[in-house]
C-alpha positions in Angstrom: 127.5 65.5 96.6 129.2 67.8 99.0 127.2 71.1 99.9 128.9 74.2 98.8 129.4 75.2 102.5 130.6 72.0 103.8 134.0 73.5 104.7 132.0 75.8 107.2 130.0 72.9 108.7 132.3 72.2 111.6 132.8 75.9 112.3 129.1 76.3 112.3 128.4 73.2 114.5 131.1 74.5 116.9 129.4 77.8 117.3 126.0 76.4 117.6 127.5 74.3 120.7 128.9 77.4 122.1 125.3 78.8 122.4 125.4 80.9 119.2 121.9 81.4 117.6 121.2 79.9 114.2 120.2 83.5 113.0 123.7 84.9 114.0 125.4 81.8 112.1 123.2 82.2 109.1 124.2 85.9 109.1 128.0 85.5 110.0 128.7 82.6 107.9 126.2 83.0 104.8 124.7 79.7 105.3 121.1 79.0 104.4 119.1 78.4 107.6 117.6 75.0 105.9 121.3 73.9 105.6 121.9 74.8 109.1 118.9 73.3 110.7 119.9 70.0 108.8 123.5 70.1 110.2 122.2 71.1 113.7 119.5 68.4 114.0 121.4 65.9 115.9 123.0 68.4 118.4 121.9 67.9 121.8 122.7 71.1 123.9 123.8 70.7 127.4 121.8 72.5 130.0 124.9 75.2 130.2 124.9 75.4 126.5 121.0 75.9 126.4 121.3 78.8 129.1 124.3 80.5 127.0 122.0 80.3 124.0 119.0 81.8 125.6 121.4 84.4 127.4 122.9 85.3 123.7 119.3 85.6 122.5 118.3 88.0 125.0 121.7 90.1 124.4 120.6 90.0 120.8 117.3 91.2 121.3 118.3 94.1 123.6 120.9 94.9 121.0 118.2 94.9 118.1 116.1 97.0 120.5 119.0 99.5 121.1 119.8 99.9 117.5 116.1 100.3 116.7 115.7 103.0 119.3 119.0 104.8 117.9 117.5 104.6 114.4 114.2 105.9 115.5 115.9 108.7 117.4 118.1 109.7 114.4 115.1 109.8 112.2 113.2 112.0 114.7 116.3 114.4 114.8 116.3 114.4 110.9 112.5 115.3 110.9 113.2 118.2 113.6 116.1 119.5 111.5 113.8 119.5 108.4 111.0 121.4 110.2 113.5 123.9 111.6 114.8 124.4 107.9 111.3 124.7 106.3 110.4 127.1 109.3 113.4 129.4 108.6 112.5 129.4 104.9 108.8 130.5 105.8 110.1 133.4 107.9 112.6 134.5 105.4 109.5 135.2 103.1 107.6 137.2 105.4 108.3 140.6 106.9 108.4 140.0 110.9 108.5 143.7 111.5 105.0 144.2 109.9 102.6 145.3 112.6 99.8 144.3 110.9 101.0 140.7 110.4 102.0 140.6 114.1 98.6 141.6 115.3 97.0 139.1 113.1 99.5 136.4 114.6 98.4 137.5 118.2 94.8 137.5 117.4 95.1 133.9 116.4 96.7 133.1 119.2 94.2 134.8 121.4 91.5 133.2 119.7 93.0 130.0 120.9 94.2 130.7 124.3 92.7 134.2 125.2 90.1 134.9 127.9 86.7 135.7 126.3 84.3 135.6 129.2 85.1 138.7 131.1 86.2 142.4 130.6 90.2 141.6 130.6 92.3 140.9 127.7 94.5 138.1 129.1 96.3 134.7 128.0 97.2 132.0 130.4 99.7 129.4 129.6 102.6 127.4 131.1 104.9 128.3 128.2 106.8 131.7 128.7 107.0 132.2 124.9 103.4 132.4 124.4 103.0 135.1 127.2 106.2 137.0 126.0 104.9 137.4 122.5 101.4 138.5 124.1 103.1 141.2 126.4 105.1 142.3 123.5 101.9 143.0 121.4 100.4 144.7 124.4 103.3 147.0 124.6 104.1 147.5 121.0 100.6 147.6 119.4 98.3 148.7 122.1 100.9 150.8 124.1 100.1 149.0 127.5 102.6 150.2 129.9 104.3 147.7 132.4 102.5 149.2 135.2 99.1 148.0 133.6 100.0 144.7 133.2 98.6 142.2 135.7 99.9 138.5 136.2 98.1 135.9 138.3 99.6 132.4 139.0 98.0 129.0 139.4 100.2 126.5 141.0 100.0 123.1 142.3 99.9 122.6 145.9 103.2 121.7 146.8 104.7 124.5 144.8 106.4 127.8 146.4 104.7 130.8 145.4 107.7 133.1 145.9 110.1 130.9 143.6 107.3 130.7 141.2 106.9 134.6 141.1 110.8 134.9 140.6 110.6 132.5 137.6 107.9 134.2 135.8 109.2 137.6 136.6 112.7 136.6 135.2 111.1 134.8 132.3 108.8 137.4 131.2 111.0 140.3 132.1 108.2 142.0 134.3 108.7 143.1 138.1 107.2 141.2 140.7 104.8 144.2 141.5 103.0 143.0 138.3 102.1 139.6 139.9 99.0 140.2 141.8 97.5 136.8 143.0 98.3 133.2 143.3 96.0 130.3 143.7 96.6 126.8 144.5 94.7 123.8 142.8 93.3 121.8 145.5 93.0 118.7 143.1 96.7 118.4 143.3 97.0 118.0 147.2 99.3 115.0 147.9 100.5 114.6 144.5 104.1 115.7 143.4 104.9 118.3 140.9 107.0 117.0 138.1 110.4 118.7 137.4 110.3 121.8 135.1 106.8 122.7 135.6 106.3 126.2 136.9 102.5 126.5 137.1 100.4 128.6 134.9 100.7 132.3 134.4 97.8 134.7 133.3 99.0 137.8 131.9 96.6 140.6 130.7 95.1 144.1 131.3 91.9 145.6 132.1 90.9 146.3 128.6 87.6 144.8 126.9 88.6 146.9 123.9 91.7 145.0 123.2 89.8 141.6 123.7 87.0 142.4 121.3 89.6 143.9 118.7 91.7 140.4 118.9 88.7 138.2 118.8 86.8 140.2 116.1 90.1 140.3 113.9 90.8 136.5 114.4 87.4 135.6 113.5 87.0 137.8 110.5 90.2 136.4 109.4 89.2 132.6 109.6 85.9 133.3 108.2 87.3 135.3 105.1 89.6 132.4 104.7 87.2 129.6 104.8 84.5 131.4 102.5 87.3 132.1 100.0 88.1 128.4 99.8 84.4 127.4 98.9 84.5 130.0 95.9 
């Protein structure tokens, strides 16, 4: 009794002899692998055919990987879009001009990133956005003028201090006069700085009162929330 795929047998055998993988033939012609294995059992591939088959398998693997990477990248893009959408929804629910809310946000930022061991109120970061929001708080909430803001840079040994000052002055919209000192990390001597890294900038003012207020507010908020959750 003839197989229902008998009419495709010679086409399948020809494809196999041309170095096409069984998986591809199975998918392309819709023939079960068990049937194909029986048809191909007597086929002795030449060295050239075997090499071609191996080449096609490598190409198929590369194609599968490329498609998998593209799929994962697309999924990541969709997740980022979803996160952005949800973030905008949250922003729409709050009053971003509420100074009390702004102060609370900055205090939480300070709890994680701010200086706590000396008499200054300062935050160090390699992310300009974090420093810009802290500068805005110093100016808008605490009335600290630009002339009282101090910036210190910590760079890697192969970085140019003048270029770093220009970068941070531009990013933070501060005059270069605000930048008081530059230090270099000796541990980086002999290693190359990766592109896009501009060092760490420490921004602050000489006010232990601001430091204490931010820390007290952030800790009180955290304690209030955690205690409430236990009730």
